[in-house]
PADRENFI-588651 format. One line per field, with one value per atom (N, C-alpha, C, O, CB): residue number from 1; chain; atom name; y, x, z. Coordinates in steps of 0.02 Angstrom, whole numbers. Glycine has a CB too. Example, Ala and Ser with C-alpha at 12.3 -4.5 7.8 and 13.67 -1.06 7.14 Angstrom:
<rs>
pos	[1; 1; 1; 1; 1; 2; 2; 2; 2; 2]
unit	[A; A; A; A; A; A; A; A; A; A]
site	[N; CA; C; O; CB; N; CA; C; O; CB]
yy	[-284; -225; -165; -166; -224; -112; -53; 2; 57; -30]
xx	[660; 615; 660; 712; 565; 642; 684; 645; 670; 704]
zz	[390; 390; 390; 423; 452; 354; 357; 394; 402; 286]
</rs>
This chain:
<rs>
pos	[1; 1; 1; 1; 1; 2; 2; 2; 2; 2; 3; 3; 3; 3; 3; 4; 4; 4; 4; 4; 5; 5; 5; 5; 5; 6; 6; 6; 6; 6; 7; 7; 7; 7; 7; 8; 8; 8; 8; 8; 9; 9; 9; 9; 9; 10; 10; 10; 10; 10; 11; 11; 11; 11; 11; 12; 12; 12; 12; 12; 13; 13; 13; 13; 13; 14; 14; 14; 14; 14; 15; 15; 15; 15; 15; 16; 16; 16; 16; 16; 17; 17; 17; 17; 17; 18; 18; 18; 18; 18; 19; 19; 19; 19; 19; 20; 20; 20; 20; 20; 21; 21; 21; 21; 21; 22; 22; 22; 22; 22; 23; 23; 23; 23; 23; 24; 24; 24; 24; 24; 25; 25; 25; 25; 25; 26; 26; 26; 26; 26; 27; 27; 27; 27; 27; 28; 28; 28; 28; 28; 29; 29; 29; 29; 29; 30; 30; 30; 30; 30; 31; 31; 31; 31; 31; 32; 32; 32; 32; 32; 33; 33; 33; 33; 33; 34; 34; 34; 34; 34; 35; 35; 35; 35; 35; 36; 36; 36; 36; 36; 37; 37; 37; 37; 37; 38; 38; 38; 38; 38; 39; 39; 39; 39; 39; 40; 40; 40; 40; 40; 41; 41; 41; 41; 41; 42; 42; 42; 42; 42; 43; 43; 43; 43; 43; 44; 44; 44; 44; 44; 45; 45; 45; 45; 45; 46; 46; 46; 46; 46; 47; 47; 47; 47; 47; 48; 48; 48; 48; 48; 49; 49; 49; 49; 49; 50; 50; 50; 50; 50; 51; 51; 51; 51; 51; 52; 52; 52; 52; 52; 53; 53; 53; 53; 53; 54; 54; 54; 54; 54; 55; 55; 55; 55; 55; 56; 56; 56; 56; 56; 57; 57; 57; 57; 57; 58; 58; 58; 58; 58; 59; 59; 59; 59; 59; 60; 60; 60; 60; 60; 61; 61; 61; 61; 61; 62; 62; 62; 62; 62; 63; 63; 63; 63; 63; 64; 64; 64; 64; 64; 65; 65; 65; 65; 65; 66; 66; 66; 66; 66; 67; 67; 67; 67; 67; 68; 68; 68; 68; 68; 69; 69; 69; 69; 69; 70; 70; 70; 70; 70; 71; 71; 71; 71; 71; 72; 72; 72; 72; 72; 73; 73; 73; 73; 73; 74; 74; 74; 74; 74; 75; 75; 75; 75; 75; 76; 76; 76; 76; 76; 77; 77; 77; 77; 77; 78; 78; 78; 78; 78; 79; 79; 79; 79; 79; 80; 80; 80; 80; 80; 81; 81; 81; 81; 81; 82; 82; 82; 82; 82; 83; 83; 83; 83; 83; 84; 84; 84; 84; 84; 85; 85; 85; 85; 85; 86; 86; 86; 86; 86; 87; 87; 87; 87; 87; 88; 88; 88; 88; 88; 89; 89; 89; 89; 89]
unit	[A; A; A; A; A; A; A; A; A; A; A; A; A; A; A; A; A; A; A; A; A; A; A; A; A; A; A; A; A; A; A; A; A; A; A; A; A; A; A; A; A; A; A; A; A; A; A; A; A; A; A; A; A; A; A; A; A; A; A; A; A; A; A; A; A; A; A; A; A; A; A; A; A; A; A; A; A; A; A; A; A; A; A; A; A; A; A; A; A; A; A; A; A; A; A; A; A; A; A; A; A; A; A; A; A; A; A; A; A; A; A; A; A; A; A; A; A; A; A; A; A; A; A; A; A; A; A; A; A; A; A; A; A; A; A; A; A; A; A; A; A; A; A; A; A; A; A; A; A; A; A; A; A; A; A; A; A; A; A; A; A; A; A; A; A; A; A; A; A; A; A; A; A; A; A; A; A; A; A; A; A; A; A; A; A; A; A; A; A; A; A; A; A; A; A; A; A; A; A; A; A; A; A; A; A; A; A; A; A; A; A; A; A; A; A; A; A; A; A; A; A; A; A; A; A; A; A; A; A; A; A; A; A; A; A; A; A; A; A; A; A; A; A; A; A; A; A; A; A; A; A; A; A; A; A; A; A; A; A; A; A; A; A; A; A; A; A; A; A; A; A; A; A; A; A; A; A; A; A; A; A; A; A; A; A; A; A; A; A; A; A; A; A; A; A; A; A; A; A; A; A; A; A; A; A; A; A; A; A; A; A; A; A; A; A; A; A; A; A; A; A; A; A; A; A; A; A; A; A; A; A; A; A; A; A; A; A; A; A; A; A; A; A; A; A; A; A; A; A; A; A; A; A; A; A; A; A; A; A; A; A; A; A; A; A; A; A; A; A; A; A; A; A; A; A; A; A; A; A; A; A; A; A; A; A; A; A; A; A; A; A; A; A; A; A; A; A; A; A; A; A; A; A; A; A; A; A; A; A; A; A; A; A; A; A; A; A; A; A; A; A; A; A; A; A; A; A; A; A; A; A; A; A; A; A; A; A; A; A; A; A; A; A; A; A]
site	[N; CA; C; O; CB; N; CA; C; O; CB; N; CA; C; O; CB; N; CA; C; O; CB; N; CA; C; O; CB; N; CA; C; O; CB; N; CA; C; O; CB; N; CA; C; O; CB; N; CA; C; O; CB; N; CA; C; O; CB; N; CA; C; O; CB; N; CA; C; O; CB; N; CA; C; O; CB; N; CA; C; O; CB; N; CA; C; O; CB; N; CA; C; O; CB; N; CA; C; O; CB; N; CA; C; O; CB; N; CA; C; O; CB; N; CA; C; O; CB; N; CA; C; O; CB; N; CA; C; O; CB; N; CA; C; O; CB; N; CA; C; O; CB; N; CA; C; O; CB; N; CA; C; O; CB; N; CA; C; O; CB; N; CA; C; O; CB; N; CA; C; O; CB; N; CA; C; O; CB; N; CA; C; O; CB; N; CA; C; O; CB; N; CA; C; O; CB; N; CA; C; O; CB; N; CA; C; O; CB; N; CA; C; O; CB; N; CA; C; O; CB; N; CA; C; O; CB; N; CA; C; O; CB; N; CA; C; O; CB; N; CA; C; O; CB; N; CA; C; O; CB; N; CA; C; O; CB; N; CA; C; O; CB; N; CA; C; O; CB; N; CA; C; O; CB; N; CA; C; O; CB; N; CA; C; O; CB; N; CA; C; O; CB; N; CA; C; O; CB; N; CA; C; O; CB; N; CA; C; O; CB; N; CA; C; O; CB; N; CA; C; O; CB; N; CA; C; O; CB; N; CA; C; O; CB; N; CA; C; O; CB; N; CA; C; O; CB; N; CA; C; O; CB; N; CA; C; O; CB; N; CA; C; O; CB; N; CA; C; O; CB; N; CA; C; O; CB; N; CA; C; O; CB; N; CA; C; O; CB; N; CA; C; O; CB; N; CA; C; O; CB; N; CA; C; O; CB; N; CA; C; O; CB; N; CA; C; O; CB; N; CA; C; O; CB; N; CA; C; O; CB; N; CA; C; O; CB; N; CA; C; O; CB; N; CA; C; O; CB; N; CA; C; O; CB; N; CA; C; O; CB; N; CA; C; O; CB; N; CA; C; O; CB; N; CA; C; O; CB; N; CA; C; O; CB; N; CA; C; O; CB; N; CA; C; O; CB; N; CA; C; O; CB; N; CA; C; O; CB; N; CA; C; O; CB; N; CA; C; O; CB; N; CA; C; O; CB; N; CA; C; O; CB]
yy	[3575; 3529; 3512; 3542; 3560; 3430; 3411; 3405; 3354; 3324; 3416; 3395; 3377; 3398; 3426; 3324; 3252; 3261; 3300; 3202; 3229; 3230; 3202; 3143; 3189; 3237; 3207; 3143; 3168; 3258; 3088; 3028; 3073; 3088; 2905; 3087; 3051; 3020; 2964; 2983; 3091; 3023; 3002; 3037; 3013; 2899; 2861; 2894; 2924; 2769; 2894; 2868; 2879; 2892; 2808; 2875; 2850; 2814; 2824; 2893; 2765; 2715; 2762; 2799; 2669; 2772; 2778; 2731; 2678; 2767; 2734; 2714; 2660; 2610; 2791; 2650; 2626; 2548; 2509; 2712; 2559; 2573; 2483; 2426; 2647; 2525; 2485; 2445; 2413; 2538; 2450; 2378; 2325; 2272; 2376; 2348; 2309; 2269; 2252; 2332; 2261; 2259; 2154; 2150; 2384; 2103; 2040; 2058; 2032; 1936; 2068; 2072; 2111; 2117; 2057; 2144; 2213; 2175; 2118; 2247; 2192; 2194; 2188; 2181; 2228; 2194; 2132; 2080; 2035; 2138; 2069; 2016; 1951; 1893; 2045; 1993; 1950; 1942; 1890; 2009; 1971; 1972; 1940; 1931; 2036; 1919; 1882; 1811; 1768; 1881; 1835; 1719; 1725; 1677; 1651; 1774; 1762; 1752; 1764; 1773; 1735; 1704; 1750; 1767; 1621; 1771; 1806; 1744; 1690; 1843; 1769; 1757; 1696; 1719; 1811; 1624; 1565; 1580; 1585; 1463; 1585; 1570; 1498; 1448; 1577; 1512; 1473; 1426; 1447; 1475; 1339; 1281; 1252; 1233; 1271; 1248; 1176; 1231; 1204; 1148; 1296; 1340; 1356; 1359; 1419; 1367; 1337; 1295; 1301; 1344; 1239; 1193; 1141; 1098; 1177; 1179; 1180; 1200; 1179; 1210; 1265; 1342; 1294; 1306; 1466; 1222; 1214; 1148; 1136; 1201; 1133; 1063; 1099; 1084; 1048; 1165; 1175; 1174; 1115; 1243; 1224; 1234; 1208; 1239; 1260; 1123; 1075; 1027; 1001; 1029; 1034; 980; 1016; 993; 963; 1119; 1130; 1102; 1070; 1191; 1107; 1127; 1074; 1062; 1165; 1033; 934; 927; 885; 845; 938; 960; 995; 969; 1012; 1053; 1108; 1032; 985; 1228; 1035; 963; 934; 947; 899; 891; 821; 852; 824; 768; 920; 905; 962; 972; 925; 984; 1005; 955; 962; 1054; 861; 849; 785; 727; 838; 833; 766; 779; 736; 736; 820; 885; 925; 941; 942; 939; 991; 973; 932; 1005; 993; 942; 926; 961; 909; 859; 795; 794; 828; 730; 763; 759; 701; 659; 797; 695; 611; 623; 664; 555; 591; 567; 540; 492; 521; 552; 492; 433; 440; 512; 399; 326; 266; 231; 299; 293; 268; 307; 351; 269; 297; 317; 324; 378; 286; 290; 316; 357; 351; 288; 422; 495; 530; 591; 545; 501; 521; 546; 529; 470; 609; 657; 706; 745; 702; 698; 739; 754; 808; 723; 688; 689; 657; 612; 630; 667; 618; 592; 599; 675; 558; 508; 561; 600; 431; 533; 559; 626; 639; 554; 680; 738; 719; 667; 730; 823; 792; 834; 862; 824; 818; 849; 848; 805; 803; 894; 915; 894; 877; 979; 891; 839; 881; 868; 715; 925; 972; 911; 883; 1019; 880; 838; 874; 859; 831]
xx	[3012; 2957; 2994; 3031; 2862; 2947; 2995; 2940; 2911; 3039; 2918; 2880; 2887; 2922; 2845; 2833; 2833; 2812; 2766; 2763; 2845; 2783; 2704; 2691; 2808; 2672; 2596; 2599; 2646; 2558; 2594; 2575; 2503; 2458; 2551; 2512; 2462; 2412; 2418; 2503; 2326; 2267; 2243; 2212; 2224; 2243; 2257; 2151; 2120; 2284; 2121; 2094; 2039; 2048; 2113; 1950; 1920; 1917; 1945; 1851; 1853; 1807; 1762; 1804; 1748; 1708; 1672; 1613; 1636; 1704; 1558; 1486; 1499; 1521; 1390; 1498; 1493; 1584; 1594; 1483; 1609; 1655; 1642; 1634; 1662; 1646; 1649; 1561; 1546; 1673; 1509; 1454; 1486; 1481; 1406; 1545; 1533; 1612; 1637; 1494; 1639; 1710; 1663; 1611; 1727; 1708; 1663; 1712; 1678; 1673; 1733; 1732; 1726; 1758; 1764; 1666; 1619; 1597; 1619; 1518; 1574; 1560; 1496; 1476; 1581; 1470; 1383; 1392; 1366; 1307; 1423; 1413; 1459; 1462; 1441; 1502; 1548; 1469; 1436; 1635; 1461; 1416; 1343; 1310; 1411; 1313; 1278; 1270; 1229; 1312; 1360; 1370; 1398; 1431; 1254; 1388; 1435; 1496; 1531; 1431; 1529; 1590; 1619; 1587; 1582; 1703; 1715; 1700; 1673; 1790; 1730; 1721; 1793; 1837; 1705; 1805; 1856; 1877; 1838; 1822; 1948; 1985; 1974; 1946; 2037; 2020; 2018; 2020; 2064; 2049; 1990; 2035; 2085; 2117; 2043; 2091; 2146; 2206; 2259; 2125; 2208; 2270; 2286; 2345; 2253; 2236; 2257; 2273; 2297; 2251; 2258; 2279; 2348; 2374; 2238; 2362; 2449; 2481; 2532; 2478; 2439; 2518; 2521; 2572; 2477; 2469; 2489; 2547; 2604; 2424; 2525; 2568; 2636; 2668; 2557; 2656; 2755; 2740; 2734; 2813; 2723; 2740; 2756; 2782; 2721; 2731; 2759; 2819; 2872; 2696; 2775; 2865; 2915; 2969; 2869; 2908; 2973; 3002; 3054; 2990; 2969; 3004; 3033; 3079; 2970; 2970; 2987; 3074; 3106; 2880; 3100; 3130; 3212; 3267; 3074; 3187; 3250; 3246; 3286; 3206; 3196; 3190; 3286; 3342; 3116; 3252; 3309; 3345; 3390; 3305; 3381; 3432; 3480; 3541; 3426; 3445; 3482; 3484; 3531; 3462; 3446; 3472; 3525; 3543; 3420; 3534; 3574; 3628; 3656; 3546; 3651; 3706; 3728; 3788; 3673; 3710; 3692; 3708; 3754; 3619; 3683; 3638; 3605; 3555; 3651; 3608; 3570; 3558; 3594; 3609; 3516; 3517; 3506; 3467; 3479; 3549; 3544; 3539; 3567; 3617; 3508; 3491; 3538; 3554; 3440; 3589; 3625; 3587; 3570; 3711; 3586; 3572; 3577; 3548; 3623; 3623; 3682; 3692; 3651; 3751; 3744; 3766; 3815; 3831; 3761; 3889; 3949; 3972; 4005; 3974; 3948; 3990; 3970; 3976; 3963; 3945; 3936; 4034; 4083; 3889; 4019; 3960; 3952; 3904; 3964; 4000; 3991; 3932; 3903; 4020; 3915; 3843; 3794; 3824; 3848; 3721; 3665; 3635; 3639; 3586; 3603; 3574; 3505; 3464; 3556; 3525; 3441; 3467; 3440; 3364; 3503; 3540; 3504; 3487; 3643; 3506; 3523; 3598; 3646; 3445; 3576; 3679; 3652; 3609; 3768; 3663; 3655; 3707; 3754; 3644; 3714; 3774; 3799; 3759; 3738; 3860; 3890; 3905; 3957; 3965; 3870; 3887; 3949; 3994; 3843]
zz	[5789; 5793; 5712; 5673; 5809; 5716; 5657; 5584; 5603; 5679; 5538; 5506; 5438; 5393; 5514; 5445; 5422; 5328; 5314; 5476; 5279; 5224; 5235; 5249; 5164; 5229; 5205; 5168; 5138; 5154; 5143; 5063; 5050; 5089; 5085; 4984; 4919; 4965; 4991; 4861; 4978; 4959; 4925; 4886; 4972; 4916; 4880; 4824; 4868; 4931; 4779; 4735; 4771; 4831; 4710; 4737; 4794; 4691; 4638; 4871; 4726; 4681; 4625; 4598; 4737; 4602; 4561; 4587; 4608; 4500; 4590; 4636; 4557; 4585; 4657; 4513; 4461; 4438; 4391; 4414; 4480; 4501; 4526; 4503; 4547; 4590; 4644; 4643; 4694; 4717; 4587; 4573; 4564; 4596; 4507; 4490; 4465; 4463; 4410; 4410; 4518; 4558; 4613; 4646; 4641; 4598; 4627; 4703; 4748; 4576; 4715; 4784; 4836; 4888; 4797; 4806; 4864; 4940; 4950; 4818; 4967; 5016; 5054; 5112; 5021; 4976; 4995; 4980; 5014; 4955; 4939; 4888; 4921; 4902; 4806; 4991; 5049; 5096; 5101; 5100; 5108; 5161; 5157; 5209; 5176; 5081; 5037; 5068; 5085; 4970; 5061; 5035; 4957; 4935; 5024; 4924; 4893; 4877; 4926; 4881; 4828; 4819; 4758; 4709; 4803; 4776; 4728; 4668; 4682; 4736; 4574; 4538; 4554; 4591; 4494; 4528; 4568; 4483; 4435; 4614; 4484; 4444; 4402; 4424; 4476; 4304; 4280; 4322; 4360; 4242; 4358; 4353; 4363; 4413; 4326; 4287; 4239; 4253; 4268; 4120; 4250; 4250; 4338; 4351; 4198; 4397; 4441; 4477; 4533; 4452; 4443; 4463; 4458; 4494; 4453; 4377; 4363; 4397; 4425; 4316; 4399; 4452; 4513; 4545; 4495; 4553; 4610; 4588; 4607; 4666; 4565; 4524; 4546; 4596; 4415; 4489; 4477; 4532; 4548; 4439; 4598; 4639; 4706; 4752; 4634; 4704; 4751; 4714; 4729; 4780; 4658; 4607; 4610; 4590; 4508; 4650; 4642; 4690; 4679; 4638; 4765; 4814; 4847; 4887; 4852; 4802; 4826; 4768; 4799; 4773; 4732; 4688; 4734; 4745; 4647; 4750; 4797; 4858; 4852; 4843; 4910; 4945; 4938; 4961; 4884; 4892; 4870; 4860; 4891; 4813; 4824; 4793; 4864; 4861; 4695; 4910; 4970; 4996; 5035; 5012; 5009; 5053; 5014; 5026; 5111; 4968; 4930; 4911; 4876; 4871; 4921; 4893; 4945; 4940; 4840; 4975; 5029; 5100; 5106; 5028; 5148; 5170; 5212; 5213; 5171; 5281; 5305; 5379; 5416; 5287; 5398; 5465; 5489; 5467; 5492; 5548; 5590; 5657; 5693; 5583; 5665; 5740; 5763; 5728; 5751; 5833; 5827; 5887; 5945; 5842; 5858; 5890; 5989; 6030; 5841; 5973; 6025; 6086; 6099; 5993; 6128; 6187; 6170; 6196; 6239; 6119; 6104; 6071; 6019; 6092; 6110; 6094; 6158; 6156; 6017; 6219; 6262; 6267; 6234; 6309; 6346; 6336; 6269; 6263; 6394; 6224; 6177; 6155; 6145; 6135; 6148; 6092; 6146; 6176; 6004; 6169; 6197; 6103; 6042; 6264; 6171; 6135; 6106; 6129; 6189; 6042; 6019; 6011; 5957; 6084; 6027; 5981; 5904; 5876; 5980; 5879; 5792; 5774; 5800; 5717; 5723; 5682; 5640; 5635; 5673; 5587; 5524; 5496; 5532; 5515; 5435; 5440; 5340; 5296; 5452; 5322; 5274; 5216; 5231; 5307; 5146; 5097; 5098; 5059; 5032]
</rs>
């Protein structure tokens, strides 16, 4: 017989902790939303995330790889019209 260790049980919050939390079940059921985080800092975080993603895409496309589509049948039978290639730069 194999004996597995039992993980410790998480401590339960007291009634006062549950009533002060912003994401309680009763507030979600009543349609009240949780307190929103500060607007300008949240907006700035989203802008930074988009800018980093765009910069990463442009660096990859410029220096590493780029996708090309075969436009004509000049390479048949090796490559067919409409095939896509990733070109290592």
